[in-house]
N, C-alpha and C positions, 0 to 999 in steps of 0.2 A: 659385745658377742656372746658371753658368756651367759645373757638374760638367755639370749637364743638357743644357746645350747641349752639349758636349762627349761625352757618351753618345748624345746625338741623332744627332750628324754621323759615330760608329763605327757606329752603328746604319742609318741610309743610305747608308754606304759598304757595309756587306757586302748590303744590297739591291740597290744599283744594284750591285755585282760580280756580285751571281747574275744578275740582270736583262743584263748584259754578255755574260756567260758563255754564257747561249742563244744570244744573235746568232751570237755566236762560234762556236756549234757548229753555226747552222741556216744561216750567210749562205753562198751558190753551194752548197749539198746540194738542193734542191730543195725543201726543208722551207722552210715561213712560220713565222717567229718571233713575228707579233705576231697570229695567230690559232690555229695549233697549242695545244692545250694539252699541257703538261709531262707527258712517260712515262716509264716507268722504261725504260731501254736493253735490259734483259734480257725482262722479259714484257709488255712495253707496256704494262702497266696507268696509266690518268689518275693521276696524284697530287693528291692532295686540298690546300686549304690550306695545313693542318698538316703537311701532308710541304715545304711550301715556305719554311719559317721558316729564315733564313740559320742556319747555326752549331746551331742550336737543334734544329730538326729530325732534324739528323743525328746529332746526341747521342746523343737521345730514341732514335731508333730503334736507336742502337748501330751506325751506318753502315751498314745494311743495310734494303732494303725490305721494307716492311710485307707487301708482298703476296707475293714470290716467295722473299724472304730471301738476296738473291745483295747480294754487296758492292757499296757504293757509294764512290768511288774518293774516298780523304781528300785530294786534290790541291780537291774543289770546298770542302772547309769551310776546308783553308789559305790559299786564294785569297780568301775570304770575309772571315776572318777578315786577313789582310794588309791585302787594303785598308780594313777596318774600322779598324785599327791607321793605315792612311794617313793616314784623315780625321780621327784627331782628332788625330796628328801636327800638322796642316795649323791643325787649328782653334787650338791652341795656341801655334805660332807667329803666325798671321794674329788671329785671333780672329773676328766676325763682319764681313768688308771684302771689297771688290771684287777684292782678292788671292786670298781663302781660296776665291771661286767659281770663277774663272777658273783655279786650281790642281785644283780637284775637276775640270771639266771635260778638264784637261791629263792628269789620271791615268785618266780613267777611259775616254778615246780611248787613250791607253797602252797599258792593261790591253785592250782590243781586240786589239791589236797583240801583242802577250805571248800573247793564248790562241790568236788565229789561227795566229800560228808555230807555238806549241805543236801544234795539231792537223795544220796543213797543211805545216810545215815553209817557209813561204813568208810572207815578208814583203809585206805588202799597204802597197804604196803611197799610195793613196790617204789610207789613214787617219793615217800616218808624215807628211806633207804638213801634216794638217789639227795633228798633235801639233807639228810644229814651229811652225807659225803660234801654235800657244796658249803654247808654251812662250816666243816669242819675245814675245807680247803680255805675257803672266806677269814676263820679264823687265823690259821694258818700263814696267812698272805699279811693280815697287819702287825701280827704279831712273830717274828722271825725267831725269836729265840724261844727254846724248848721248856724255860720255866714258865713261862706267860700261857702256853700252848695246852702244859701240863693241867696248869691252875683252871684252865678254860675247860678241860674235860673231867675236871674233879668236880668241880662246881655244878656242870651240866650233870653228870651221873648223878650226883647227889639229889637235884632236881626230879631228876626221872624217878629216883629212886624212892622219892614220896608219894609220888602220881601212882605207882606201882602200887604201893602201901594201902593209899587210898582202896583201888581198886582191887586188892585181895580180900583187905578186911570188910569192904561192903559188899564183895561176893557180885562186883559190876554196877551195884544198883548208883553209887557215887558217881562212879569216874568207869568210865571206859575204858579198855585195855590196852587202845589204839592212841588215847591221850599221851601215853606213855614215852613213845619215839619220838614226838611231835614236840613234846617239851623239850627233850634232850638236845633236839636238832632245834629248835629255835633258844636255847641255852647257848649254845654255842656260837649262832648268830650272832646274837646282841651282846654274850661276854658276861663274865662274871658280875660285873656293876648293875647289869639290867635283869636278873633273875628273880630276884625279889619284887621289883618293881614291877616287873610284867606279871610274874604272876598275881601280885595284888590288882593289878588294873583288868586281868582278864576274870577273875572271880566279882568283879564289883558291876564289867559291861555285864558279867552273864546274868546278876543279879539284876539291873535297871532291867534289862531284855525281858526278864523273865515276870516283874512286878507289871510291863506294859502288854504280855502275854494274855498275864489274870485276869488284870484290870478291863482286858478288851475280848474276854474270851466270856460266854454265859456258865454259871457254871455247872450246871449239868453236863458239860465238855467239856469241863479240865481234867478229866480222867483218861491219862495214857497218852498225853502229851510230852512227845521226845524231842528234846533239841539238842542236837550238838553242840562240843566244848571247844571244837577244834577251832573254828572262826573266831571264838573267842579270844581263846589263847592266843591265833595270829594277831589279834587286834590289841591285845594288851601288851604282848610284846613288844611289837613293833609301835606303839604310840610312847613308850619306855625307852624306848630306843632310837627313835627319830626326833625326840622332844629334850632327851636327856631328863624328864620328870622322874625326881625320885622321892616319894614321898615319905620314907622313914630314911634319911638323911645318915642313920647309923650304918646302915649299912652299904 
């Protein structure tokens, strides 16, 4: 029964990830995310229910539109798979509990922030504030004593201040201002023990991605490449939290 619940949460995560992806793609674009049917970006054919099953539809169609044969970006299935894994990991940690559903809500809001940043290279402040509130609620539900919550707030504030300093001293070239509140929320969500590992993993993943991008881009086209950092922050912190992996045990 526990395994079935775990698989159910994974499926729920993939489905909700697909839905949040639609919202992030359409919000502030003039398109309605509530009424308009999903369509192929290349040929505009209306997608059928069999085309919208998370992960499965992409695999069956071999990553192509069934109508025009154009490639469907692999990032969609990767995101759905990662969120499914995150939901499953959250269920393993908390079981069916209040903490689980608060964590689900925080993860979905974080996903919207990540996807919006990936599409527009802008960090939307209202969803970030909602994420911070949910992260604080999650931390308060986990640790009911004031001292533990206070420590989490202090460490999160220090981490956010470091990123704010990066932004100010580099005049925005090394770090965007929007990354600061995201770090605050992620630090609250994962807790003091995973702040340093989360930051390390974020920079390592970002550096690896940068190497891949540079290696696959012609020298003449490398200038002006802008990569949002929020997705790497989310990946790094959640990797540290869900795996418990700390490369620097002294922290």
